[in-house]
C-alpha positions as CSV (number, residue, x, y, z in Angstrom):
1,X,-17.5,0.0,-22.4
2,X,-20.5,-2.4,-22.0
3,X,-21.3,-4.4,-19.0
4,X,-20.0,-7.7,-20.3
5,X,-16.6,-6.2,-21.0
6,X,-16.4,-4.2,-17.9
7,X,-16.8,-7.0,-15.3
8,X,-16.7,-10.8,-15.1
9,X,-13.1,-10.7,-16.2
10,X,-11.9,-13.1,-13.5
11,X,-8.6,-14.1,-15.4
12,X,-7.7,-10.3,-14.9
13,X,-8.5,-10.7,-11.2
14,X,-6.3,-13.6,-10.9
15,X,-3.4,-12.1,-12.9
16,X,-3.4,-8.8,-11.3
17,X,-3.8,-10.2,-7.8
18,X,-1.0,-12.7,-8.4
19,X,1.4,-9.9,-9.6
20,X,0.9,-7.7,-6.5
21,X,1.0,-10.5,-4.1
22,X,4.1,-12.1,-5.6
23,X,5.7,-8.7,-5.5
24,X,4.9,-8.4,-1.8
25,X,6.1,-11.9,-1.0
26,X,9.3,-11.3,-2.8
27,X,10.3,-8.3,-0.8
28,X,9.1,-9.3,2.7
29,X,10.5,-11.6,5.3
30,X,7.7,-14.2,6.0
31,X,9.6,-16.2,8.5
32,X,6.9,-16.4,11.4
33,X,3.1,-17.0,11.6
34,X,2.6,-13.2,12.2
35,X,4.6,-12.4,9.1
36,X,2.5,-14.7,7.1
37,X,-0.6,-13.3,8.6
38,X,0.4,-9.7,7.6
39,X,1.1,-11.0,4.1
40,X,-2.3,-12.8,4.1
41,X,-4.0,-9.6,5.1
42,X,-2.3,-7.5,2.4
43,X,-3.3,-10.5,-0.2
44,X,-6.8,-10.2,1.0
45,X,-6.9,-6.5,0.4
46,X,-5.5,-7.0,-3.2
47,X,-7.9,-9.8,-4.1
48,X,-10.9,-7.7,-2.7
49,X,-9.7,-4.7,-4.8
50,X,-9.3,-6.5,-8.1
51,X,-12.5,-8.6,-7.5
52,X,-14.4,-5.5,-7.5
53,X,-12.3,-3.8,-10.3
54,X,-12.6,-6.6,-12.9
55,X,-14.9,-9.2,-11.4
56,X,-18.2,-8.0,-9.7
57,X,-18.7,-4.4,-8.6
58,X,-20.1,-5.2,-5.1
59,X,-19.8,-1.6,-3.8
60,X,-21.6,-0.2,-6.9
61,X,-24.3,-2.8,-6.5
62,X,-24.8,-1.9,-2.8
63,X,-24.8,1.8,-3.4
64,X,-26.8,1.6,-6.6
65,X,-30.0,3.0,-5.2
66,X,-28.3,6.0,-3.8
67,X,-26.2,6.6,-6.8
68,X,-28.9,6.0,-9.2
69,X,-31.1,8.7,-7.5
70,X,-28.5,11.3,-7.7
71,X,-26.9,10.3,-11.0
72,X,-29.9,9.0,-13.1
73,X,-28.1,9.5,-16.5
74,X,-25.1,7.5,-15.4
75,X,-24.6,3.8,-16.4
76,X,-23.6,2.6,-12.9
77,X,-22.3,-0.7,-14.1
78,X,-19.9,0.6,-16.7
79,X,-16.3,0.3,-15.9
80,X,-16.0,4.1,-15.8
81,X,-18.4,4.3,-13.0
82,X,-16.4,1.9,-11.0
83,X,-14.1,4.9,-10.6
84,X,-16.4,6.4,-8.0
85,X,-14.8,9.7,-7.7
86,X,-15.1,10.0,-11.6
87,X,-19.0,9.8,-11.0
88,X,-19.2,11.9,-7.8
89,X,-17.2,14.8,-9.2
90,X,-18.9,14.6,-12.5
91,X,-15.6,14.3,-14.4
92,X,-15.4,13.9,-18.2
93,X,-13.2,12.0,-20.6
94,X,-11.1,9.0,-19.8
95,X,-11.1,8.3,-16.1
96,X,-7.6,6.8,-16.4
97,X,-6.3,10.3,-17.2
98,X,-8.1,12.3,-14.6
99,X,-6.0,14.0,-11.8
100,X,-7.3,11.6,-9.1
101,X,-6.2,8.6,-11.0
102,X,-2.9,10.1,-11.9
103,X,-2.3,10.9,-8.3
104,X,-3.2,7.4,-7.2
105,X,-0.5,6.0,-9.6
106,X,2.1,8.3,-7.9
107,X,1.2,6.7,-4.5
108,X,1.2,3.2,-5.9
109,X,4.4,3.4,-7.9
110,X,6.3,5.4,-5.2
111,X,5.3,2.7,-2.8
112,X,6.5,-0.2,-5.0
113,X,9.8,1.6,-5.6
114,X,10.3,2.2,-1.9
115,X,9.7,-1.7,-1.2
116,X,12.4,-2.5,-3.8
117,X,15.0,-0.1,-2.6
118,X,14.3,-0.6,1.1
119,X,14.7,-4.4,0.5
120,X,18.1,-3.9,-1.1
121,X,19.4,-2.2,2.0
122,X,17.8,-4.5,4.4
123,X,19.1,-7.6,2.5
124,X,22.7,-6.3,2.4
125,X,22.5,-5.5,6.3
126,X,21.2,-9.0,7.0
127,X,24.0,-10.6,5.0
128,X,26.5,-8.4,6.8
129,X,24.8,-8.9,10.2
130,X,24.7,-5.0,10.5
131,X,22.0,-2.6,11.3
132,X,20.1,-1.2,8.3
133,X,20.4,2.6,8.4
134,X,21.4,3.7,5.0
135,X,19.2,4.5,1.9
136,X,15.6,4.9,3.0
137,X,16.5,3.7,6.5
138,X,18.2,7.0,7.1
139,X,14.9,8.7,7.1
140,X,12.5,6.1,8.6
141,X,12.9,3.0,10.5
142,X,10.2,1.0,8.6
143,X,10.2,2.1,5.0
144,X,8.9,-1.2,3.7
145,X,5.8,-0.9,5.8
146,X,5.3,2.7,4.9
147,X,5.6,1.6,1.3
148,X,2.9,-1.0,1.5
149,X,0.6,1.5,3.2
150,X,1.3,3.9,0.3
151,X,0.3,1.3,-2.3
152,X,-2.8,0.4,-0.5
153,X,-3.7,4.1,0.0
154,X,-3.1,4.7,-3.7
155,X,-5.6,2.0,-4.6
156,X,-8.1,3.4,-2.2
157,X,-7.8,6.7,-4.0
158,X,-8.0,5.1,-7.5
159,X,-10.8,2.6,-6.8
160,X,-12.4,2.8,-3.5
161,X,-14.6,0.0,-2.3
162,X,-16.5,-0.5,1.0
163,X,-14.5,-3.6,1.8
164,X,-11.0,-2.2,1.2
165,X,-11.9,0.9,3.1
166,X,-12.8,-1.3,6.1
167,X,-9.7,-3.4,5.6
168,X,-7.2,-0.4,5.1
169,X,-7.2,0.8,8.8
170,X,-6.9,-2.9,10.0
171,X,-3.9,-3.5,7.9
172,X,-2.3,-0.2,9.1
173,X,-2.8,-1.5,12.7
174,X,-1.3,-4.8,11.6
175,X,1.9,-3.3,10.2
176,X,2.4,-1.0,13.2
177,X,2.1,-4.0,15.6
178,X,4.6,-6.0,13.4
179,X,7.0,-3.0,13.3
180,X,6.9,-2.7,17.2
181,X,7.5,-6.5,17.6
182,X,10.5,-6.4,15.1
183,X,11.9,-3.4,17.0
184,X,12.1,-5.4,20.2
185,X,13.9,-8.1,18.5
186,X,16.4,-5.7,16.8
187,X,17.1,-4.0,20.2
188,X,18.0,-7.4,21.7
189,X,20.5,-7.8,18.7
190,X,22.0,-4.3,18.4
191,X,21.1,-2.8,21.8
192,X,22.4,0.8,22.2
193,X,23.2,1.2,18.5
194,X,19.4,0.8,17.6
195,X,18.1,2.8,20.4
196,X,20.5,5.7,19.4
197,X,19.3,5.3,15.8
198,X,15.6,5.3,16.8
199,X,16.1,8.5,18.7
200,X,17.0,10.5,15.5
201,X,14.9,8.5,13.0
202,X,11.0,8.5,12.8
203,X,9.3,5.1,12.6
204,X,7.1,5.5,9.4
205,X,6.9,9.1,8.3
206,X,10.2,11.0,7.5
207,X,10.4,14.7,8.7
208,X,11.6,16.7,5.6
209,X,12.7,19.6,7.7
210,X,15.1,17.3,9.7
211,X,16.5,15.2,6.9
212,X,19.9,16.9,6.8
213,X,20.2,16.7,10.5
214,X,19.2,13.1,10.6
215,X,21.8,12.2,8.1
216,X,24.5,13.8,10.3
217,X,23.3,12.1,13.4
218,X,23.0,8.7,11.8
219,X,26.5,8.9,10.4
220,X,27.8,9.6,13.8
221,X,26.2,6.5,15.4
């Protein structure tokens, strides 16, 4: 793939960014300034990612001296070289079918599926004015935030850039803060029901060894 076809594809940047940002917007509750800021931060991550993936390879450009000295035979500005792990590990063949890329797709699509299924439970609970604690909410209190972190992590594995690596921990912090704020609001509404639920249900990472016991405890609440 030549340089012209590899980058400068700004329509691809716009389309791909729109798809993921619209997906995030569709399954989040952006009711407050803080909610909009968290969505904006995620949107910035996505735009930065696809800008380097299809627009201009800023990370490759900044690291070109270091990469060029260690991989003199590699066309750094080909699209394949944008898959940095592909270059660093000396992988051969189509980078879209290498194990790292396939692993990243698992993270991304798992996260997207989690967003969808968690939203269905949360939406139903909001309509019925009940506490969401079925489906994915049986195993973690904030599956949607875990899902967005999985999506971002998957993209970092697939196409790491300097900017998105700096943004990722900031976004994790933002989602953690947002989750804590939401919990304070839910406690005011549901009181002891939520505190009992929180005692047996992890916030972001489910405990596989305790899934069965968590199911039993949640059903008794």
